[in-house]
C-alpha positions in Angstrom: 19.1 5.2 -7.3 18.4 1.7 -8.9 15.6 0.0 -7.1 17.9 -3.0 -7.2 20.9 -1.3 -5.7 18.6 0.2 -2.7 19.1 -1.2 0.7 15.4 -0.6 2.2 16.7 -2.0 5.8 17.0 1.2 7.4 13.3 2.4 6.1 12.2 -0.8 7.6 13.8 -0.7 10.6 12.4 2.9 11.3 8.9 1.4 10.3 9.2 -1.2 12.9 10.3 1.1 15.6 7.4 3.6 14.8 5.0 0.9 15.3 6.7 -0.8 18.3 6.7 2.8 19.8 3.2 3.2 19.2 2.4 0.0 20.6 4.5 0.7 23.8 2.3 4.2 24.2 -1.0 2.4 23.9 0.4 -1.0 26.4 1.5 1.9 29.0 -1.7 3.4 29.3 -4.0 -0.2 29.0 -1.2 -2.5 31.3 2.2 -1.3 31.9 3.2 -4.8 33.2 2.4 -6.4 30.0 4.7 -4.7 28.1 7.7 -6.9 27.0 10.7 -5.2 25.4 11.9 -6.4 22.3 15.0 -5.6 20.3 15.2 -4.8 16.8 16.1 -8.4 15.6 12.8 -9.7 17.2 11.1 -7.2 15.8 12.4 -7.8 12.1 11.5 -11.5 12.9 7.7 -10.7 13.8 5.1 -10.8 11.1 5.2 -7.2 10.3 8.9 -7.2 9.9 8.7 -10.5 7.9 6.2 -8.4 5.6 8.4 -5.5 5.3 11.4 -7.4 4.2 9.7 -9.7 1.9 8.3 -6.2 0.1 11.6 -4.7 0.3 13.2 -7.6 -1.8 10.0 -7.6 -4.1 10.7 -3.9 -4.7 14.3 -4.6 -5.4 13.4 -7.2 -7.7 15.2 -9.9 -6.3 12.0 -12.0 -5.9 8.4 -12.1 -6.9 5.2 -13.2 -5.2 1.8 -14.1 -6.1 0.0 -10.4 -6.6 -2.7 -11.4 -3.7 0.2 -12.0 -1.4 2.0 -8.9 -2.3 -1.1 -6.7 -1.7 -2.5 -8.8 1.5 1.2 -7.8 3.0 0.8 -4.0 1.9 -2.8 -3.9 3.5 -1.5 -5.5 6.3 1.4 -2.7 6.9 -1.0 0.1 6.0 -3.7 -1.0 8.4 -1.0 -0.6 11.1 0.1 2.4 10.0 -2.9 4.1 9.7 -6.0 2.6 11.0 -6.7 4.7 14.4 -8.2 3.1 17.2 -12.3 3.0 17.1 -12.4 4.2 13.7 -14.7 1.9 11.1 -11.6 2.0 8.2 -8.6 3.9 7.5 -7.3 6.1 4.9 -3.9 6.5 3.7 -2.8 9.8 3.1 -1.4 10.7 -0.7 1.9 12.1 0.7 2.8 8.9 2.3 3.7 7.4 -0.9 6.5 10.1 -1.3 8.2 8.8 1.7 10.9 6.0 1.6 8.7 3.6 2.9 5.8 4.3 0.8 7.8 4.3 -2.2 9.3 0.9 -1.2 5.8 -0.5 -1.1 4.3 1.4 -4.1 7.4 -0.4 -6.1 6.5 -3.8 -4.9 3.1 -3.4 -5.6 3.9 -2.3 -9.0 6.0 -5.1 -9.7 3.1 -7.6 -8.5 1.1 -6.4 -11.4 1.3 -7.2 -14.9 1.7 -4.1 -17.2 -1.6 -5.1 -19.0 -3.3 -4.9 -15.9 -2.8 -1.1 -15.7 -4.3 1.6 -17.2 -3.4 5.5 -17.2 -5.3 7.8 -15.2 -6.1 9.7 -18.4 -7.3 6.6 -20.1 -9.3 5.6 -16.9 -11.1 8.6 -16.9 -11.8 8.6 -20.4 -13.2 4.8 -20.2 -15.3 5.7 -17.2 -16.4 9.3 -18.6 -15.4 11.2 -15.9 -12.6 14.0 -15.0 -8.9 13.3 -14.0 -10.0 14.9 -10.3 -12.7 12.2 -10.0 -10.4 9.4 -10.6 -8.0 10.7 -8.1 -10.8 11.2 -5.7 -11.8 7.7 -6.4 -8.4 6.7 -5.8 -8.2 8.5 -2.4 -11.2 6.8 -0.9 -10.4 3.4 -2.7 -13.2 3.0 -5.0 -10.3 2.5 -7.4 -7.0 0.6 -6.7 -4.0 2.3 -8.1 -0.4 1.4 -8.5 2.8 4.1 -8.4 5.8 3.5 -10.5 8.6 5.2 -8.5 11.1 4.9 -11.7 8.7 6.8 -14.1 6.8 8.6 -11.7 3.6 7.5 -13.1 0.4 6.4 -11.4 -1.9 3.7 -12.9 -5.0 2.5 -12.3 -5.9 -1.4 -11.6 -7.9 -2.1 -15.2 -10.0 -4.8 -13.4 -11.4 -1.8 -11.0 -12.0 0.3 -14.0 -13.7 -3.0 -15.3 -16.2 -3.0 -12.3 -17.2 0.4 -12.3 -18.2 0.2 -15.9 -20.2 -2.9 -15.2 -22.0 -1.4 -12.3 -22.7 1.8 -14.2 -24.0 -0.5 -16.9 -26.1 -2.5 -14.6 -27.4 0.9 -13.0 -28.5 2.3 -16.3 -30.5 -1.1 -17.5 -32.3 -0.6 -14.2 -33.1 3.0 -14.9 
């Protein structure tokens, strides 16, 4: 199905309800009387609902926003979904990007970048003098930022991150 014709509202609503159910579970253990019941329309109007709605519009190609704004919205959503309580950081399972929500967010992220800002995984490995599995490991641990194009199924690494790693490696070579 073409991205422009996809209606992401159902997947957005499912994500809102999932986060809301986790919120309810936590609040019921902390202080049950503090819980306030919210309807789907109220959830849609909250910051998470607004971020998801904007990302859906970007994924559909209906609107464009500054790359930084898109990346901030994506990071905010990912933190809510994957940052465990008492953890210092979070990680996003690669399988998330194969879900409807993950594909929507990946497409919004892809559309936020210019093609010249992205490098194929093979090209990134070649430029950095490492293997493809190393590139995937760096993507998983967020050393390298990456973007998936849901239309072609290809994954790209952000050129700026490759340039930064090359610069760091050169600085280390100079010091050695």
